[in-house]
C-alpha positions as CSV (number, residue, x, y, z in Angstrom):
1,M,10.0,-22.1,-22.9
2,L,10.6,-25.6,-24.3
3,N,14.2,-25.4,-24.1
4,R,16.7,-28.5,-23.9
5,K,16.7,-28.5,-20.1
6,I,12.9,-28.7,-19.9
7,Q,12.9,-31.4,-22.6
8,C,15.4,-33.4,-20.6
9,F,13.3,-32.9,-17.5
10,I,10.1,-34.2,-19.1
11,T,11.9,-37.3,-20.7
12,K,13.3,-38.2,-17.1
13,L,9.8,-37.7,-15.6
14,I,8.2,-40.0,-18.0
15,H,11.0,-42.6,-17.3
16,T,10.6,-42.1,-13.6
17,G,6.9,-42.7,-13.7
18,H,7.3,-45.9,-15.4
19,S,10.2,-47.4,-13.7
20,T,10.4,-46.1,-10.0
21,P,8.6,-47.6,-7.1
22,A,5.9,-45.3,-5.6
23,K,7.8,-44.7,-2.3
24,K,10.8,-43.4,-4.2
25,F,9.0,-41.5,-7.0
26,K,8.8,-38.0,-5.5
27,S,12.2,-37.9,-4.2
28,A,13.6,-39.1,-7.7
29,V,11.6,-36.3,-9.3
30,M,12.7,-33.6,-6.9
31,E,16.3,-34.4,-7.5
32,N,15.7,-34.0,-11.2
33,L,13.8,-30.8,-10.6
34,K,16.7,-29.2,-8.9
35,S,18.7,-29.2,-12.0
36,L,16.0,-27.1,-13.6
37,I,14.9,-24.9,-10.7
38,P,17.5,-24.8,-7.9
39,F,15.8,-24.9,-4.5
40,D,16.7,-25.8,-0.9
41,M,13.5,-27.3,0.4
42,A,10.2,-28.3,-0.9
43,L,6.7,-29.4,-0.1
44,W,4.3,-31.6,-2.3
45,A,1.0,-32.3,-0.8
46,S,-2.4,-33.6,-1.9
47,G,-5.6,-32.5,-0.2
48,H,-9.2,-31.5,-0.5
49,E,-10.1,-28.1,-1.2
50,K,-13.4,-27.9,0.7
51,E,-11.8,-28.8,4.2
52,L,-8.2,-27.8,3.6
53,E,-7.5,-31.3,4.6
54,V,-4.0,-32.5,3.5
55,H,-2.7,-36.1,3.0
56,N,0.0,-37.7,1.1
57,T,2.5,-34.9,2.2
58,Y,6.1,-35.1,0.9
59,L,8.8,-33.0,2.5
60,Y,12.1,-32.3,1.0
61,N,14.8,-31.3,3.4
62,L,12.1,-30.3,5.9
63,P,11.0,-31.9,9.3
64,E,7.7,-33.5,9.7
65,I,6.6,-30.9,12.3
66,L,6.4,-28.4,9.5
67,M,2.8,-29.6,8.8
68,E,1.7,-29.4,12.5
69,S,3.0,-25.8,12.3
70,W,1.2,-25.2,9.0
71,E,-2.1,-26.4,10.5
72,Q,-1.8,-23.5,12.9
73,I,-1.5,-20.7,10.4
74,K,-3.2,-22.2,7.2
75,H,-6.3,-20.0,7.3
76,Q,-4.1,-16.8,7.7
77,D,-2.0,-17.5,4.7
78,K,-2.8,-15.2,1.7
79,L,-0.6,-17.3,-0.5
80,L,-2.6,-20.4,0.0
81,A,-5.8,-18.4,-0.6
82,G,-4.4,-17.1,-3.7
83,L,-3.5,-20.5,-4.9
84,I,-6.9,-21.9,-4.3
85,A,-8.5,-18.9,-6.1
86,N,-6.2,-19.3,-9.1
87,P,-5.7,-22.9,-9.7
88,G,-2.9,-23.7,-12.1
89,K,-1.1,-20.4,-11.6
90,T,2.3,-20.2,-9.8
91,F,2.8,-17.4,-7.3
92,D,5.7,-15.9,-5.3
93,V,5.0,-15.4,-1.7
94,Y,5.9,-11.7,-2.4
95,D,3.0,-11.5,-4.9
96,F,0.9,-11.1,-1.7
97,Y,3.1,-9.5,0.8
98,S,5.8,-6.8,0.9
99,R,9.0,-7.9,2.5
100,Y,8.5,-5.5,5.4
101,E,4.8,-6.7,5.9
102,R,5.8,-10.4,5.8
103,K,8.7,-10.1,8.3
104,N,6.0,-8.8,10.9
105,L,3.5,-11.4,10.3
106,D,2.8,-14.3,12.7
107,T,2.7,-16.7,9.7
108,Y,6.5,-15.8,9.1
109,Q,7.6,-15.6,12.7
110,Q,6.0,-18.7,13.8
111,H,6.3,-20.7,10.6
112,S,8.4,-19.6,7.8
113,K,11.1,-18.2,9.8
114,L,11.3,-21.3,12.1
115,F,12.1,-23.5,9.2
116,G,14.4,-21.2,7.2
117,I,11.9,-20.3,4.4
118,E,12.8,-17.0,2.9
119,H,11.6,-17.4,-0.6
120,A,8.8,-19.5,-1.9
121,I,7.0,-20.2,-5.2
122,S,3.9,-22.4,-5.0
123,T,1.3,-23.7,-7.4
124,A,-2.0,-25.5,-6.7
125,V,-3.8,-27.6,-9.3
126,S,-7.4,-28.6,-8.7
127,N,-9.5,-31.4,-10.3
128,P,-13.1,-30.0,-10.1
129,N,-14.5,-33.4,-10.9
130,S,-13.0,-35.2,-8.0
131,G,-12.3,-32.3,-5.6
132,L,-8.6,-33.3,-5.3
133,L,-6.1,-30.5,-4.8
134,E,-2.4,-30.7,-5.5
135,I,0.0,-28.2,-4.1
136,M,3.7,-27.8,-4.5
137,S,6.0,-25.2,-2.9
138,L,9.6,-24.7,-3.6
139,Y,11.8,-22.8,-1.0
140,R,15.1,-21.0,-0.7
141,R,16.9,-20.0,2.5
142,D,19.0,-17.3,1.3
143,P,17.2,-13.8,1.4
144,E,19.2,-12.6,-1.5
145,K,18.2,-15.5,-3.9
146,K,14.8,-14.7,-5.0
147,F,13.0,-16.9,-7.6
148,S,12.9,-15.4,-11.0
149,R,9.8,-14.9,-13.1
150,D,11.2,-17.4,-15.6
151,E,11.4,-20.0,-13.0
152,Q,7.8,-19.3,-11.9
153,M,6.6,-20.0,-15.3
154,V,8.7,-23.1,-15.7
155,K,7.3,-24.4,-12.7
156,Q,3.8,-23.6,-13.7
157,F,4.3,-25.5,-16.9
158,I,5.7,-28.7,-15.5
159,F,3.8,-29.1,-12.2
160,P,0.6,-30.5,-14.0
161,L,2.9,-32.9,-15.8
162,M,4.6,-34.0,-12.6
163,I,1.0,-34.6,-11.2
164,A,-0.1,-36.8,-14.2
165,A,3.2,-38.8,-13.9
166,W,2.7,-39.2,-10.1
167,H,-0.9,-40.4,-10.3
168,S,0.0,-42.9,-13.0
169,N,2.9,-44.2,-10.8
170,Q,0.6,-44.5,-7.9
171,I,-1.8,-46.6,-9.8
172,Q,0.9,-48.7,-11.3
173,H,3.4,-49.3,-8.5
174,L,1.7,-48.7,-5.1
175,V,-1.1,-51.0,-6.2
176,N,1.4,-53.3,-7.9
177,L,-1.7,-55.1,-9.5
178,P,-2.3,-55.6,-13.2
179,R,-5.7,-54.4,-14.4
180,P,-8.0,-57.5,-14.7
181,S,-9.3,-56.2,-18.2
182,V,-9.0,-53.1,-20.3
183,T,-12.5,-52.0,-19.1
184,D,-11.4,-51.4,-15.5
185,S,-10.9,-48.0,-14.2
186,L,-9.3,-47.3,-10.8
187,A,-9.3,-45.2,-7.8
188,L,-7.6,-45.1,-4.5
189,C,-9.5,-43.9,-1.5
190,D,-9.5,-44.2,2.3
191,I,-11.9,-46.0,4.6
192,K,-14.2,-42.8,4.8
193,A,-14.4,-42.9,0.9
194,W,-12.3,-39.8,0.5
195,I,-10.7,-40.2,-3.0
196,R,-6.9,-40.0,-3.1
197,H,-6.3,-40.8,-6.7
198,A,-8.8,-41.5,-9.6
199,D,-8.5,-42.3,-13.3
200,P,-10.5,-39.9,-15.4
201,D,-12.5,-42.9,-16.7
202,F,-13.4,-43.7,-13.0
203,I,-14.8,-40.2,-12.4
204,G,-16.7,-40.5,-15.7
205,L,-18.3,-43.7,-14.7
206,I,-19.3,-42.2,-11.3
207,K,-20.9,-39.1,-12.9
208,G,-22.7,-41.4,-15.4
209,Q,-24.4,-43.1,-12.3
210,W,-24.8,-40.1,-10.1
211,P,-24.8,-37.0,-12.4
212,K,-25.1,-34.5,-9.6
213,W,-22.1,-36.0,-7.8
214,S,-19.1,-33.9,-7.0
215,G,-16.1,-35.1,-5.1
216,P,-14.1,-35.5,-3.1
217,V,-16.1,-38.2,-1.2
218,L,-17.5,-41.1,-3.2
219,P,-21.3,-41.4,-3.5
220,K,-23.1,-42.6,-0.3
221,P,-24.0,-46.0,-1.7
222,I,-20.3,-46.7,-2.4
223,A,-19.2,-45.2,0.9
224,A,-21.6,-47.4,2.7
225,W,-20.3,-50.5,0.7
226,L,-16.7,-49.6,1.6
227,A,-17.7,-49.6,5.2
228,G,-18.9,-53.2,5.0
229,K,-17.3,-56.6,4.2
230,E,-18.6,-57.4,0.6
231,K,-15.8,-57.3,-1.9
232,K,-18.1,-56.4,-4.9
233,I,-21.1,-54.3,-5.5
234,L,-23.3,-54.0,-8.6
235,K,-25.2,-50.8,-9.3
236,K,-27.4,-50.0,-12.1
237,K,-24.7,-49.0,-14.6
238,I,-21.4,-50.0,-12.9
239,V,-19.6,-53.0,-11.1
240,F,-17.4,-52.1,-8.4
241,S,-14.8,-54.3,-6.6
242,R,-12.1,-53.5,-4.1
243,R,-8.8,-54.5,-2.5
244,K,-7.1,-53.2,0.6
245,I,-3.7,-51.7,-0.2
246,N,-2.0,-50.8,3.2
247,D,-4.2,-48.1,4.8
248,L,-6.0,-47.3,1.5
249,I,-8.6,-49.2,-0.7
250,L,-8.2,-49.7,-4.4
251,V,-11.5,-49.5,-6.2
252,Q,-12.0,-51.0,-9.5
253,A,-14.9,-50.2,-11.6
254,H,-16.3,-51.0,-15.0
255,P,-19.7,-50.5,-16.9
256,R,-22.2,-53.2,-16.4
257,G,-22.7,-53.2,-20.2
258,S,-19.1,-54.3,-20.6
259,I,-20.4,-57.3,-22.9
260,V,-19.2,-55.2,-25.9
261,F,-15.7,-56.2,-24.7
262,L,-16.4,-59.9,-25.1
263,T,-15.4,-61.7,-28.3
264,K,-18.2,-62.9,-30.6
265,R,-17.8,-66.5,-29.4
266,E,-17.8,-65.3,-25.7
267,E,-21.1,-63.4,-26.4
268,Q,-22.7,-66.5,-27.8
269,V,-21.5,-68.5,-24.8
270,A,-22.6,-65.9,-22.3
271,G,-26.0,-65.7,-23.7
272,S,-26.5,-69.4,-23.8
273,F,-25.2,-69.9,-20.3
274,A,-27.2,-67.1,-18.9
275,A,-30.3,-68.8,-20.5
276,G,-29.8,-71.9,-18.5
277,L,-27.9,-74.2,-20.9
278,T,-25.3,-76.5,-19.4
279,Y,-21.6,-76.6,-20.6
280,K,-22.4,-79.9,-22.5
281,E,-25.5,-78.4,-24.3
282,I,-23.6,-75.2,-25.3
283,A,-20.8,-77.3,-26.5
284,N,-23.1,-79.5,-28.7
285,E,-24.8,-76.2,-29.9
286,L,-21.5,-74.6,-31.0
287,E,-19.7,-77.8,-32.0
288,L,-17.0,-77.2,-29.3
289,S,-15.6,-79.3,-26.5
290,P,-17.1,-78.7,-22.8
291,N,-13.6,-77.8,-21.7
292,T,-13.5,-75.1,-24.2
293,I,-16.9,-73.9,-23.1
294,R,-15.6,-73.9,-19.5
295,S,-12.6,-71.7,-20.5
296,H,-14.9,-69.3,-22.2
297,I,-17.0,-69.1,-19.0
298,E,-14.0,-68.3,-16.9
299,S,-12.9,-65.6,-19.3
300,I,-16.4,-64.1,-19.4
301,Y,-16.7,-64.1,-15.6
302,K,-13.4,-62.3,-15.3
303,K,-14.1,-59.7,-17.9
304,L,-17.6,-58.9,-16.5
305,A,-16.5,-59.4,-12.8
306,V,-19.4,-61.7,-12.1
307,S,-19.5,-65.0,-10.1
308,N,-22.9,-66.6,-11.0
309,K,-25.6,-67.0,-13.6
310,V,-27.8,-64.2,-12.1
311,E,-25.0,-61.6,-12.1
312,L,-24.1,-62.7,-15.7
313,L,-27.6,-62.1,-16.8
314,Q,-27.6,-58.7,-15.1
315,A,-24.4,-57.9,-16.7
316,I,-25.3,-58.7,-20.3
317,N,-28.8,-57.2,-19.9
318,P,-28.2,-54.2,-17.4
319,Y,-31.6,-52.6,-18.1
């Protein structure tokens, strides 16, 4: 399977993920994909499995009204049901219908035929930790040009790689914000606290604080915080901060015990400052200048995402 064409595709995919703005990422990847699996139209959508709620829809050579049409027939679609029941596997629409049967279905007459979709191969990849679901379908118009089994297997192999590249691209380019520290993990969500993208480390932090949590909606205390105005919230194990990005919210999180990421000198300064010593007293104690101590304090506050002595004490002694 790992022939030269696939290797070239993966190489371009990695480059595209790092170098292409978020708004152009999917179109660039789709053009690259056509050289590997020829297709006429495509759909790539993100959603939530529980509600079959779809967002971040990308349509290639298809009109926006396709999604309105799909909403009317989605609960009748055997292909969709099969994708959800078999995450990670690529199916042909004719794995679920005979040609004769499909031609007489409402889903074909009112949807597929309307948009010229004669052949389709689809893949759904789910993240059980966050509840996120990614679906991609490739379509052909010509009834005589069916997708081959080899093309199905290639799509099955590369789609998870495309998802990983896209999520990384979204975080890097849509946000357009450098991580404040190496300890930060990130998620993008909407105002209702539904996760759109999340670092694996972010999911790990959430589960560490709320072991019984499962996505796609963030835990209730975080959802309530997102509905308010405070920019930061401190929980028992995690510090959360946020920033609005268009109609989404970037949520940054790191462990409250992040003092392990301070330098030895910063640990000394943090402990003394949290205990109530002044800049001058710490400077005398460590034989440094007050300006140097001030610089250390600024670095400590940034790394631990705190803004006063009380929060600093809580961050270095979370329990």
